[in-house]
Short mmCIF file of the C-alpha atoms (twelve columns), coordinates in Angstrom:
data_MODEL
# 
_entry.id   MODEL 
# 
loop_
_atom_site.group_PDB 
_atom_site.id 
_atom_site.type_symbol 
_atom_site.label_atom_id 
_atom_site.label_alt_id 
_atom_site.label_comp_id 
_atom_site.label_asym_id 
_atom_site.label_seq_id 
_atom_site.Cartn_x 
_atom_site.Cartn_y 
_atom_site.Cartn_z 
_atom_site.pdbx_PDB_model_num 
ATOM 1   C CA . UNK A 1   7.277   1.605   -22.482 1 
ATOM 2   C CA . UNK A 2   9.163   1.244   -19.231 1 
ATOM 3   C CA . UNK A 3   7.542   0.915   -15.832 1 
ATOM 4   C CA . UNK A 4   7.602   3.398   -12.959 1 
ATOM 5   C CA . UNK A 5   10.607  2.579   -10.788 1 
ATOM 6   C CA . UNK A 6   10.285  2.649   -7.036  1 
ATOM 7   C CA . UNK A 7   13.567  4.544   -6.774  1 
ATOM 8   C CA . UNK A 8   14.803  6.867   -9.535  1 
ATOM 9   C CA . UNK A 9   18.264  7.922   -8.438  1 
ATOM 10  C CA . UNK A 10  19.221  10.233  -11.286 1 
ATOM 11  C CA . UNK A 11  20.794  13.682  -11.307 1 
ATOM 12  C CA . UNK A 12  21.996  15.746  -14.261 1 
ATOM 13  C CA . UNK A 13  22.321  12.738  -16.505 1 
ATOM 14  C CA . UNK A 14  24.036  10.593  -13.875 1 
ATOM 15  C CA . UNK A 15  22.389  7.479   -12.493 1 
ATOM 16  C CA . UNK A 16  23.207  5.699   -9.235  1 
ATOM 17  C CA . UNK A 17  23.747  1.939   -9.259  1 
ATOM 18  C CA . UNK A 18  21.296  0.130   -6.984  1 
ATOM 19  C CA . UNK A 19  22.378  -3.081  -5.226  1 
ATOM 20  C CA . UNK A 20  21.118  -6.258  -6.829  1 
ATOM 21  C CA . UNK A 21  18.235  -7.938  -4.994  1 
ATOM 22  C CA . UNK A 22  19.072  -11.381 -3.655  1 
ATOM 23  C CA . UNK A 23  16.588  -13.923 -5.006  1 
ATOM 24  C CA . UNK A 24  15.486  -17.445 -4.229  1 
ATOM 25  C CA . UNK A 25  15.173  -19.946 -7.077  1 
ATOM 26  C CA . UNK A 26  12.713  -22.260 -5.295  1 
ATOM 27  C CA . UNK A 27  9.345   -23.669 -6.382  1 
ATOM 28  C CA . UNK A 28  7.396   -21.323 -8.625  1 
ATOM 29  C CA . UNK A 29  4.328   -21.034 -10.802 1 
ATOM 30  C CA . UNK A 30  4.767   -22.183 -14.404 1 
ATOM 31  C CA . UNK A 31  2.880   -22.534 -17.686 1 
ATOM 32  C CA . UNK A 32  0.569   -25.157 -16.145 1 
ATOM 33  C CA . UNK A 33  -0.777  -22.410 -13.880 1 
ATOM 34  C CA . UNK A 34  -1.553  -20.079 -16.784 1 
ATOM 35  C CA . UNK A 35  -5.298  -20.293 -17.420 1 
ATOM 36  C CA . UNK A 36  -6.910  -18.507 -20.376 1 
ATOM 37  C CA . UNK A 37  -9.213  -15.615 -19.550 1 
ATOM 38  C CA . UNK A 38  -11.438 -15.845 -22.617 1 
ATOM 39  C CA . UNK A 39  -10.109 -12.461 -23.787 1 
ATOM 40  C CA . UNK A 40  -7.436  -12.961 -26.463 1 
ATOM 41  C CA . UNK A 41  -6.148  -9.385  -26.235 1 
ATOM 42  C CA . UNK A 42  -5.707  -9.701  -22.476 1 
ATOM 43  C CA . UNK A 43  -4.067  -13.133 -22.724 1 
ATOM 44  C CA . UNK A 44  -1.437  -11.900 -25.174 1 
ATOM 45  C CA . UNK A 45  -0.611  -9.163  -22.659 1 
ATOM 46  C CA . UNK A 46  -0.501  -11.722 -19.838 1 
ATOM 47  C CA . UNK A 47  1.840   -13.972 -21.837 1 
ATOM 48  C CA . UNK A 48  4.308   -11.117 -22.255 1 
ATOM 49  C CA . UNK A 49  4.108   -10.547 -18.510 1 
ATOM 50  C CA . UNK A 50  4.555   -14.252 -17.865 1 
ATOM 51  C CA . UNK A 51  7.830   -14.319 -19.782 1 
ATOM 52  C CA . UNK A 52  9.104   -11.426 -17.665 1 
ATOM 53  C CA . UNK A 53  7.793   -13.134 -14.517 1 
ATOM 54  C CA . UNK A 54  9.879   -16.220 -15.291 1 
ATOM 55  C CA . UNK A 55  13.061  -14.115 -15.379 1 
ATOM 56  C CA . UNK A 56  12.870  -13.371 -11.640 1 
ATOM 57  C CA . UNK A 57  13.174  -15.505 -8.539  1 
ATOM 58  C CA . UNK A 58  11.381  -14.550 -5.341  1 
ATOM 59  C CA . UNK A 59  13.147  -11.807 -3.360  1 
ATOM 60  C CA . UNK A 60  14.858  -12.537 -0.052  1 
ATOM 61  C CA . UNK A 61  13.687  -9.901  2.445   1 
ATOM 62  C CA . UNK A 62  15.747  -10.412 5.579   1 
ATOM 63  C CA . UNK A 63  14.360  -7.257  7.205   1 
ATOM 64  C CA . UNK A 64  11.050  -9.090  7.732   1 
ATOM 65  C CA . UNK A 65  12.438  -12.634 7.819   1 
ATOM 66  C CA . UNK A 66  11.047  -13.653 4.428   1 
ATOM 67  C CA . UNK A 67  13.756  -15.890 2.980   1 
ATOM 68  C CA . UNK A 68  11.450  -18.046 0.849   1 
ATOM 69  C CA . UNK A 69  7.953   -17.832 -0.587  1 
ATOM 70  C CA . UNK A 70  5.490   -20.607 -1.316  1 
ATOM 71  C CA . UNK A 71  3.388   -19.559 -4.312  1 
ATOM 72  C CA . UNK A 72  -0.384  -19.908 -4.048  1 
ATOM 73  C CA . UNK A 73  -2.351  -22.611 -5.789  1 
ATOM 74  C CA . UNK A 74  -3.874  -21.188 -8.985  1 
ATOM 75  C CA . UNK A 75  -7.255  -22.651 -9.952  1 
ATOM 76  C CA . UNK A 76  -8.276  -20.424 -12.850 1 
ATOM 77  C CA . UNK A 77  -8.180  -16.819 -14.006 1 
ATOM 78  C CA . UNK A 78  -10.465 -14.005 -12.920 1 
ATOM 79  C CA . UNK A 79  -9.864  -10.277 -12.860 1 
ATOM 80  C CA . UNK A 80  -9.720  -8.236  -16.054 1 
ATOM 81  C CA . UNK A 81  -11.707 -10.390 -18.497 1 
ATOM 82  C CA . UNK A 82  -13.770 -7.428  -19.708 1 
ATOM 83  C CA . UNK A 83  -10.808 -5.199  -20.533 1 
ATOM 84  C CA . UNK A 84  -10.450 -3.696  -24.010 1 
ATOM 85  C CA . UNK A 85  -7.583  -2.110  -25.945 1 
ATOM 86  C CA . UNK A 86  -8.126  1.218   -24.170 1 
ATOM 87  C CA . UNK A 87  -7.957  -0.490  -20.799 1 
ATOM 88  C CA . UNK A 88  -4.771  -2.353  -21.734 1 
ATOM 89  C CA . UNK A 89  -3.170  0.928   -22.784 1 
ATOM 90  C CA . UNK A 90  -4.041  2.271   -19.335 1 
ATOM 91  C CA . UNK A 91  -2.480  -0.806  -17.720 1 
ATOM 92  C CA . UNK A 92  0.744   -0.067  -19.567 1 
ATOM 93  C CA . UNK A 93  0.576   3.588   -18.503 1 
ATOM 94  C CA . UNK A 94  0.178   2.502   -14.864 1 
ATOM 95  C CA . UNK A 95  2.896   -0.139  -14.930 1 
ATOM 96  C CA . UNK A 96  5.162   -0.032  -11.888 1 
ATOM 97  C CA . UNK A 97  7.841   -1.852  -9.902  1 
ATOM 98  C CA . UNK A 98  6.118   -1.882  -6.503  1 
ATOM 99  C CA . UNK A 99  7.561   -3.669  -3.497  1 
ATOM 100 C CA . UNK A 100 9.180   -6.078  -5.956  1 
ATOM 101 C CA . UNK A 101 8.576   -6.569  -9.665  1 
ATOM 102 C CA . UNK A 102 8.094   -10.329 -9.172  1 
ATOM 103 C CA . UNK A 103 4.943   -9.899  -7.104  1 
ATOM 104 C CA . UNK A 104 3.450   -7.200  -9.348  1 
ATOM 105 C CA . UNK A 105 3.846   -9.592  -12.285 1 
ATOM 106 C CA . UNK A 106 2.407   -12.512 -10.302 1 
ATOM 107 C CA . UNK A 107 -0.832  -10.621 -9.705  1 
ATOM 108 C CA . UNK A 108 -0.956  -9.455  -13.338 1 
ATOM 109 C CA . UNK A 109 -0.574  -12.977 -14.730 1 
ATOM 110 C CA . UNK A 110 -2.212  -15.328 -12.224 1 
ATOM 111 C CA . UNK A 111 -5.032  -13.223 -10.794 1 
ATOM 112 C CA . UNK A 112 -8.028  -15.105 -9.375  1 
ATOM 113 C CA . UNK A 113 -10.028 -12.030 -8.296  1 
ATOM 114 C CA . UNK A 114 -10.427 -8.416  -9.328  1 
ATOM 115 C CA . UNK A 115 -12.070 -6.273  -11.963 1 
ATOM 116 C CA . UNK A 116 -11.676 -3.547  -14.557 1 
ATOM 117 C CA . UNK A 117 -14.097 -0.718  -13.844 1 
ATOM 118 C CA . UNK A 118 -14.655 2.654   -15.504 1 
ATOM 119 C CA . UNK A 119 -16.343 5.077   -13.091 1 
ATOM 120 C CA . UNK A 120 -17.952 8.418   -13.929 1 
ATOM 121 C CA . UNK A 121 -20.939 8.584   -11.560 1 
ATOM 122 C CA . UNK A 122 -21.325 11.746  -9.418  1 
ATOM 123 C CA . UNK A 123 -20.880 9.863   -6.123  1 
ATOM 124 C CA . UNK A 124 -20.452 6.201   -5.317  1 
ATOM 125 C CA . UNK A 125 -19.389 4.123   -2.306  1 
ATOM 126 C CA . UNK A 126 -18.281 0.515   -2.731  1 
ATOM 127 C CA . UNK A 127 -17.192 -2.131  -0.215  1 
ATOM 128 C CA . UNK A 128 -15.199 -5.046  -1.668  1 
ATOM 129 C CA . UNK A 129 -13.908 -8.072  0.224   1 
ATOM 130 C CA . UNK A 130 -11.134 -9.857  -1.683  1 
ATOM 131 C CA . UNK A 131 -11.944 -13.565 -1.695  1 
ATOM 132 C CA . UNK A 132 -8.882  -15.085 -3.411  1 
ATOM 133 C CA . UNK A 133 -5.136  -15.333 -2.736  1 
ATOM 134 C CA . UNK A 134 -4.118  -13.421 -5.883  1 
ATOM 135 C CA . UNK A 135 -5.991  -10.326 -7.064  1 
ATOM 136 C CA . UNK A 136 -5.580  -7.659  -9.722  1 
ATOM 137 C CA . UNK A 137 -7.864  -4.653  -10.267 1 
ATOM 138 C CA . UNK A 138 -7.812  -1.573  -12.493 1 
ATOM 139 C CA . UNK A 139 -10.050 1.440   -11.838 1 
ATOM 140 C CA . UNK A 140 -10.442 4.315   -14.298 1 
ATOM 141 C CA . UNK A 141 -12.081 7.181   -12.412 1 
ATOM 142 C CA . UNK A 142 -13.122 9.582   -15.161 1 
ATOM 143 C CA . UNK A 143 -15.086 11.943  -12.969 1 
ATOM 144 C CA . UNK A 144 -17.243 12.222  -9.900  1 
ATOM 145 C CA . UNK A 145 -16.477 11.003  -6.394  1 
ATOM 146 C CA . UNK A 146 -15.639 7.376   -5.556  1 
ATOM 147 C CA . UNK A 147 -15.029 5.817   -2.140  1 
ATOM 148 C CA . UNK A 148 -13.663 2.271   -2.173  1 
ATOM 149 C CA . UNK A 149 -13.367 0.119   0.958   1 
ATOM 150 C CA . UNK A 150 -11.134 -2.855  0.168   1 
ATOM 151 C CA . UNK A 151 -10.870 -5.635  2.767   1 
ATOM 152 C CA . UNK A 152 -8.255  -8.412  2.583   1 
ATOM 153 C CA . UNK A 153 -8.783  -11.324 5.000   1 
ATOM 154 C CA . UNK A 154 -6.581  -14.082 3.599   1 
ATOM 155 C CA . UNK A 155 -3.951  -16.396 5.070   1 
ATOM 156 C CA . UNK A 156 -1.825  -15.591 2.039   1 
ATOM 157 C CA . UNK A 157 -2.273  -12.723 -0.390  1 
ATOM 158 C CA . UNK A 158 -0.568  -11.125 -3.391  1 
ATOM 159 C CA . UNK A 159 -2.436  -8.215  -4.931  1 
ATOM 160 C CA . UNK A 160 -2.316  -5.215  -7.259  1 
ATOM 161 C CA . UNK A 161 -4.627  -2.227  -7.353  1 
ATOM 162 C CA . UNK A 162 -4.130  0.449   -10.019 1 
ATOM 163 C CA . UNK A 163 -6.255  3.594   -10.084 1 
ATOM 164 C CA . UNK A 164 -6.292  6.422   -12.632 1 
ATOM 165 C CA . UNK A 165 -7.810  9.511   -10.972 1 
ATOM 166 C CA . UNK A 166 -8.576  11.786  -13.889 1 
ATOM 167 C CA . UNK A 167 -8.949  15.562  -13.988 1 
ATOM 168 C CA . UNK A 168 -10.968 16.977  -11.066 1 
ATOM 169 C CA . UNK A 169 -12.128 13.540  -9.899  1 
ATOM 170 C CA . UNK A 170 -12.156 12.615  -6.197  1 
ATOM 171 C CA . UNK A 171 -11.048 9.222   -4.859  1 
ATOM 172 C CA . UNK A 172 -10.992 7.845   -1.327  1 
ATOM 173 C CA . UNK A 173 -9.483  4.429   -0.536  1 
ATOM 174 C CA . UNK A 174 -9.934  2.609   2.764   1 
ATOM 175 C CA . UNK A 175 -7.584  -0.379  2.586   1 
ATOM 176 C CA . UNK A 176 -7.845  -2.958  5.398   1 
ATOM 177 C CA . UNK A 177 -5.300  -5.791  5.575   1 
ATOM 178 C CA . UNK A 178 -6.476  -8.320  8.189   1 
ATOM 179 C CA . UNK A 179 -4.174  -11.243 7.555   1 
ATOM 180 C CA . UNK A 180 -4.704  -14.595 9.248   1 
ATOM 181 C CA . UNK A 181 -2.303  -15.724 11.960  1 
ATOM 182 C CA . UNK A 182 0.928   -16.983 10.416  1 
ATOM 183 C CA . UNK A 183 -0.032  -15.626 7.004   1 
ATOM 184 C CA . UNK A 184 1.826   -13.512 4.453   1 
ATOM 185 C CA . UNK A 185 0.390   -10.492 2.629   1 
ATOM 186 C CA . UNK A 186 2.069   -8.583  -0.205  1 
ATOM 187 C CA . UNK A 187 -0.006  -5.718  -1.583  1 
ATOM 188 C CA . UNK A 188 0.935   -3.189  -4.266  1 
ATOM 189 C CA . UNK A 189 -1.176  -0.077  -4.928  1 
ATOM 190 C CA . UNK A 190 -0.458  2.538   -7.600  1 
ATOM 191 C CA . UNK A 191 -2.455  5.770   -7.954  1 
ATOM 192 C CA . UNK A 192 -1.976  8.209   -10.825 1 
ATOM 193 C CA . UNK A 193 -3.430  11.664  -10.088 1 
ATOM 194 C CA . UNK A 194 -4.220  14.165  -12.839 1 
ATOM 195 C CA . UNK A 195 -4.794  17.933  -12.717 1 
ATOM 196 C CA . UNK A 196 -7.173  19.187  -10.054 1 
ATOM 197 C CA . UNK A 197 -7.918  15.720  -8.703  1 
ATOM 198 C CA . UNK A 198 -7.875  14.749  -5.026  1 
ATOM 199 C CA . UNK A 199 -7.003  11.498  -3.259  1 
ATOM 200 C CA . UNK A 200 -7.426  10.380  0.341   1 
ATOM 201 C CA . UNK A 201 -6.152  7.020   1.619   1 
ATOM 202 C CA . UNK A 202 -6.542  5.119   4.894   1 
ATOM 203 C CA . UNK A 203 -4.229  2.084   4.845   1 
ATOM 204 C CA . UNK A 204 -4.349  -0.370  7.789   1 
ATOM 205 C CA . UNK A 205 -2.186  -3.455  8.466   1 
ATOM 206 C CA . UNK A 206 -2.783  -6.030  11.198  1 
ATOM 207 C CA . UNK A 207 -2.201  -9.740  11.792  1 
ATOM 208 C CA . UNK A 208 -0.143  -12.231 9.849   1 
ATOM 209 C CA . UNK A 209 3.456   -13.293 10.156  1 
ATOM 210 C CA . UNK A 210 4.733   -11.025 7.361   1 
ATOM 211 C CA . UNK A 211 3.021   -7.986  5.842   1 
ATOM 212 C CA . UNK A 212 4.639   -6.119  2.948   1 
ATOM 213 C CA . UNK A 213 2.851   -3.077  1.592   1 
ATOM 214 C CA . UNK A 214 3.600   -0.608  -1.189  1 
ATOM 215 C CA . UNK A 215 1.475   2.420   -2.038  1 
ATOM 216 C CA . UNK A 216 2.523   5.030   -4.591  1 
ATOM 217 C CA . UNK A 217 0.937   8.304   -5.628  1 
ATOM 218 C CA . UNK A 218 2.149   9.745   -8.936  1 
ATOM 219 C CA . UNK A 219 1.253   13.400  -9.496  1 
ATOM 220 C CA . UNK A 220 1.160   13.501  -13.291 1 
ATOM 221 C CA . UNK A 221 -0.844  16.746  -13.471 1 
ATOM 222 C CA . UNK A 222 -1.008  20.031  -11.576 1 
ATOM 223 C CA . UNK A 223 -2.949  21.503  -8.635  1 
ATOM 224 C CA . UNK A 224 -3.815  18.089  -7.186  1 
ATOM 225 C CA . UNK A 225 -3.832  16.893  -3.567  1 
ATOM 226 C CA . UNK A 226 -3.228  13.559  -1.871  1 
ATOM 227 C CA . UNK A 227 -3.480  12.701  1.824   1 
ATOM 228 C CA . UNK A 228 -2.269  9.256   2.848   1 
ATOM 229 C CA . UNK A 229 -2.836  7.980   6.398   1 
ATOM 230 C CA . UNK A 230 -1.102  4.653   7.094   1 
ATOM 231 C CA . UNK A 231 -1.901  2.724   10.304  1 
ATOM 232 C CA . UNK A 232 -0.488  -0.501  11.698  1 
ATOM 233 C CA . UNK A 233 -1.089  -2.730  14.725  1 
ATOM 234 C CA . UNK A 234 1.776   -5.225  14.856  1 
ATOM 235 C CA . UNK A 235 1.785   -8.016  17.448  1 
ATOM 236 C CA . UNK A 236 2.368   -11.746 18.035  1 
ATOM 237 C CA . UNK A 237 5.921   -11.694 16.689  1 
ATOM 238 C CA . UNK A 238 4.905   -10.501 13.232  1 
ATOM 239 C CA . UNK A 239 6.861   -8.197  10.923  1 
ATOM 240 C CA . UNK A 240 5.403   -5.417  8.785   1 
ATOM 241 C CA . UNK A 241 7.355   -3.567  6.081   1 
ATOM 242 C CA . UNK A 242 5.513   -0.718  4.369   1 
ATOM 243 C CA . UNK A 243 6.682   1.779   1.753   1 
ATOM 244 C CA . UNK A 244 4.755   4.930   0.838   1 
ATOM 245 C CA . UNK A 245 5.941   6.857   -2.177  1 
ATOM 246 C CA . UNK A 246 4.877   10.175  -3.670  1 
ATOM 247 C CA . UNK A 247 6.437   11.296  -6.929  1 
ATOM 248 C CA . UNK A 248 5.791   14.825  -8.174  1 
ATOM 249 C CA . UNK A 249 5.984   15.578  -11.890 1 
ATOM 250 C CA . UNK A 250 3.670   18.578  -12.243 1 
ATOM 251 C CA . UNK A 251 3.461   21.948  -10.507 1 
ATOM 252 C CA . UNK A 252 1.552   23.123  -7.448  1 
ATOM 253 C CA . UNK A 253 0.716   19.662  -6.140  1 
ATOM 254 C CA . UNK A 254 0.384   18.905  -2.434  1 
ATOM 255 C CA . UNK A 255 0.967   15.522  -0.821  1 
ATOM 256 C CA . UNK A 256 1.170   14.362  2.795   1 
ATOM 257 C CA . UNK A 257 1.882   11.017  4.433   1 
ATOM 258 C CA . UNK A 258 0.919   10.942  8.120   1 
ATOM 259 C CA . UNK A 259 1.510   7.508   9.642   1 
ATOM 260 C CA . UNK A 260 1.020   6.089   13.109  1 
ATOM 261 C CA . UNK A 261 0.868   2.688   14.706  1 
ATOM 262 C CA . UNK A 262 1.463   0.361   17.629  1 
ATOM 263 C CA . UNK A 263 4.012   -2.460  17.960  1 
ATOM 264 C CA . UNK A 264 3.995   -4.928  20.840  1 
ATOM 265 C CA . UNK A 265 5.617   -8.207  21.846  1 
ATOM 266 C CA . UNK A 266 8.628   -9.307  19.813  1 
ATOM 267 C CA . UNK A 267 7.240   -7.690  16.696  1 
ATOM 268 C CA . UNK A 268 8.749   -5.298  14.194  1 
ATOM 269 C CA . UNK A 269 7.665   -2.573  11.816  1 
ATOM 270 C CA . UNK A 270 9.742   -1.037  9.045   1 
ATOM 271 C CA . UNK A 271 8.312   2.224   7.737   1 
ATOM 272 C CA . UNK A 272 9.764   3.643   4.538   1 
ATOM 273 C CA . UNK A 273 8.611   6.874   2.995   1 
ATOM 274 C CA . UNK A 274 9.811   8.379   -0.298  1 
ATOM 275 C CA . UNK A 275 9.018   11.934  -1.405  1 
ATOM 276 C CA . UNK A 276 10.455  12.457  -4.880  1 
ATOM 277 C CA . UNK A 277 10.155  15.991  -6.291  1 
ATOM 278 C CA . UNK A 278 11.370  16.015  -9.882  1 
ATOM 279 C CA . UNK A 279 12.804  18.973  -11.818 1 
ATOM 280 C CA . UNK A 280 10.002  21.232  -12.982 1 
ATOM 281 C CA . UNK A 281 7.647   20.367  -10.110 1 
ATOM 282 C CA . UNK A 282 7.617   23.946  -8.842  1 
ATOM 283 C CA . UNK A 283 5.567   25.029  -5.826  1 
ATOM 284 C CA . UNK A 284 5.238   21.471  -4.562  1 
ATOM 285 C CA . UNK A 285 4.234   20.965  -0.930  1 
ATOM 286 C CA . UNK A 286 5.270   17.545  0.415   1 
ATOM 287 C CA . UNK A 287 5.312   16.361  4.021   1 
ATOM 288 C CA . UNK A 288 5.919   12.985  5.635   1 
ATOM 289 C CA . UNK A 289 5.514   12.074  9.305   1 
ATOM 290 C CA . UNK A 290 5.552   8.798   11.231  1 
ATOM 291 C CA . UNK A 291 5.150   7.912   14.911  1 
ATOM 292 C CA . UNK A 292 5.245   4.445   16.456  1 
ATOM 293 C CA . UNK A 293 4.210   3.469   19.987  1 
ATOM 294 C CA . UNK A 294 6.397   0.650   21.318  1 
ATOM 295 C CA . UNK A 295 4.309   -1.235  23.886  1 
ATOM 296 C CA . UNK A 296 7.005   -3.693  24.980  1 
ATOM 297 C CA . UNK A 297 10.739  -3.595  25.507  1 
ATOM 298 C CA . UNK A 298 11.351  -6.060  22.688  1 
ATOM 299 C CA . UNK A 299 9.177   -4.302  20.091  1 
ATOM 300 C CA . UNK A 300 11.127  -2.701  17.237  1 
ATOM 301 C CA . UNK A 301 10.485  0.139   14.827  1 
ATOM 302 C CA . UNK A 302 12.730  1.167   11.955  1 
ATOM 303 C CA . UNK A 303 12.135  4.232   9.826   1 
ATOM 304 C CA . UNK A 304 13.782  5.020   6.497   1 
ATOM 305 C CA . UNK A 305 12.482  8.403   5.340   1 
ATOM 306 C CA . UNK A 306 13.783  9.629   1.985   1 
ATOM 307 C CA . UNK A 307 13.424  13.069  0.465   1 
ATOM 308 C CA . UNK A 308 14.645  13.681  -3.090  1 
ATOM 309 C CA . UNK A 309 14.370  17.269  -4.274  1 
ATOM 310 C CA . UNK A 310 15.204  18.278  -7.833  1 
ATOM 311 C CA . UNK A 311 13.507  21.667  -7.759  1 
ATOM 312 C CA . UNK A 312 14.186  24.812  -5.718  1 
ATOM 313 C CA . UNK A 313 10.724  26.340  -5.261  1 
ATOM 314 C CA . UNK A 314 9.213   23.703  -2.968  1 
ATOM 315 C CA . UNK A 315 8.241   23.122  0.664   1 
ATOM 316 C CA . UNK A 316 9.133   19.643  1.944   1 
ATOM 317 C CA . UNK A 317 9.810   17.869  5.232   1 
ATOM 318 C CA . UNK A 318 9.988   14.465  6.862   1 
ATOM 319 C CA . UNK A 319 10.030  13.313  10.497  1 
ATOM 320 C CA . UNK A 320 9.980   10.057  12.456  1 
ATOM 321 C CA . UNK A 321 9.642   9.281   16.139  1 
ATOM 322 C CA . UNK A 322 8.927   6.319   18.413  1 
ATOM 323 C CA . UNK A 323 8.119   6.097   22.109  1 
ATOM 324 C CA . UNK A 324 6.367   4.033   24.740  1 
ATOM 325 C CA . UNK A 325 2.905   5.108   25.826  1 
ATOM 326 C CA . UNK A 326 2.815   8.345   27.812  1 
ATOM 327 C CA . UNK A 327 2.897   7.200   31.449  1 
ATOM 328 C CA . UNK A 328 1.543   10.581  32.569  1 
ATOM 329 C CA . UNK A 329 -1.535  10.004  30.418  1 
ATOM 330 C CA . UNK A 330 -1.870  6.467   31.797  1 
ATOM 331 C CA . UNK A 331 -1.718  7.831   35.354  1 
ATOM 332 C CA . UNK A 332 -4.275  10.540  34.559  1 
ATOM 333 C CA . UNK A 333 -6.792  8.013   33.247  1 
ATOM 334 C CA . UNK A 334 -6.224  5.824   36.302  1 
ATOM 335 C CA . UNK A 335 -7.115  8.793   38.556  1 
ATOM 336 C CA . UNK A 336 -10.394 8.974   36.648  1 
ATOM 337 C CA . UNK A 337 -11.327 5.409   37.531  1 
ATOM 338 C CA . UNK A 338 -9.654  3.302   34.833  1 
ATOM 339 C CA . UNK A 339 -7.505  0.314   35.661  1 
ATOM 340 C CA . UNK A 340 -3.986  0.397   34.242  1 
ATOM 341 C CA . UNK A 341 -4.965  -2.076  31.516  1 
ATOM 342 C CA . UNK A 342 -8.056  -0.046  30.612  1 
ATOM 343 C CA . UNK A 343 -6.011  3.158   30.498  1 
ATOM 344 C CA . UNK A 344 -3.474  1.629   28.117  1 
ATOM 345 C CA . UNK A 345 -6.227  0.198   25.929  1 
ATOM 346 C CA . UNK A 346 -7.863  3.623   25.655  1 
ATOM 347 C CA . UNK A 347 -4.598  5.256   24.608  1 
ATOM 348 C CA . UNK A 348 -3.903  2.576   22.029  1 
ATOM 349 C CA . UNK A 349 -7.403  2.808   20.572  1 
ATOM 350 C CA . UNK A 350 -7.049  6.602   20.454  1 
ATOM 351 C CA . UNK A 351 -4.148  6.167   18.020  1 
ATOM 352 C CA . UNK A 352 -6.635  4.788   15.486  1 
ATOM 353 C CA . UNK A 353 -9.568  7.114   16.221  1 
ATOM 354 C CA . UNK A 354 -9.516  8.865   12.821  1 
ATOM 355 C CA . UNK A 355 -9.618  5.489   11.096  1 
ATOM 356 C CA . UNK A 356 -12.464 4.358   13.355  1 
ATOM 357 C CA . UNK A 357 -14.457 7.465   12.461  1 
ATOM 358 C CA . UNK A 358 -14.036 6.704   8.772   1 
ATOM 359 C CA . UNK A 359 -15.070 3.068   9.241   1 
ATOM 360 C CA . UNK A 360 -18.152 4.164   11.163  1 
ATOM 361 C CA . UNK A 361 -19.521 5.507   7.877   1 
ATOM 362 C CA . UNK A 362 -19.698 1.879   6.696   1 
ATOM 363 C CA . UNK A 363 -20.595 0.275   10.037  1 
ATOM 364 C CA . UNK A 364 -17.184 -1.423  10.020  1 
ATOM 365 C CA . UNK A 365 -15.691 -0.052  13.251  1 
ATOM 366 C CA . UNK A 366 -16.050 -3.512  14.875  1 
ATOM 367 C CA . UNK A 367 -13.526 -4.813  12.322  1 
ATOM 368 C CA . UNK A 368 -10.928 -2.421  13.725  1 
ATOM 369 C CA . UNK A 369 -11.837 -3.161  17.346  1 
ATOM 370 C CA . UNK A 370 -11.347 -6.880  16.718  1 
ATOM 371 C CA . UNK A 371 -7.936  -6.270  15.122  1 
ATOM 372 C CA . UNK A 372 -6.808  -4.259  18.153  1 
ATOM 373 C CA . UNK A 373 -7.787  -6.900  20.721  1 
ATOM 374 C CA . UNK A 374 -4.909  -8.212  22.824  1 
ATOM 375 C CA . UNK A 375 -2.410  -5.441  22.067  1 
ATOM 376 C CA . UNK A 376 -2.014  -4.663  25.804  1 
# 
């Protein structure tokens, strides 16, 4: 079984040739870093992954200045020890390319944190703080309503999260990447959404030297909805490259990506959005929007929106914009007693107000406030 490609450039039997990724053949993990899990079925699967892992070098990503990658130190295996044959079949079904196949395979093989969980409770809320540099989790949501808050506070991180949202289930993900100064985070999330299911995502990036994020929603059924809200606060010369993908297979699905963020100093954000409506996905509604506030003259924002439409009966759009803060709004707040710095801080914090409201449900709004300190 093949894995879900990030880009599927095919039309009427013709396939576009994608440029080959430049790779670095530096230091890498090897068989000495492969620790048994205690689950023979899982380890056979991991060994197959390991052989594929060895066939790739680390990608060179010049757009964020990542020309080499120092692999983490692996001290054992933890993640999917309790998985069974049914769970492994689901792993294969949710196999994907992500930001780069190398890093997806790294998390699959060398995971030091994570879990395999089958959920069917009517309503559940879970807060998880990832405590290792490499993590791999698989969630099978068979019914009910699950909210997952996932917090990553590592100097270096490579992670996978796969979620199967089955028929009529509801899933909300609040994903907080709070990378240490000078750190590197590479996170790959893949959500498969069946008929009548609904998904809502808040995805926040802050800190670090390099952040690379990939989040995909695959509409495998019909009459499902997904709302993805990416946020980013990029400062201190860091670079953030995020890709949000929605691929529509079934009919009457609705997906939106509504992104906003702030970039200051000599920092950079690259926002890439892919809406891929395949033949047969009639009555799809797909929208993508991104706005970036540039707080300094040297801050940079690049947007690469992509819309692939293989079906006529759809509604789809994409838009991107960037601007400095509204000086009229700054002036208005100053007439109401704010200093200029206070006025700018209020406007910046207002960009993230929807995220703050969501975090308030978990008494985590201080986490966001701390991440936004020093942006002005």
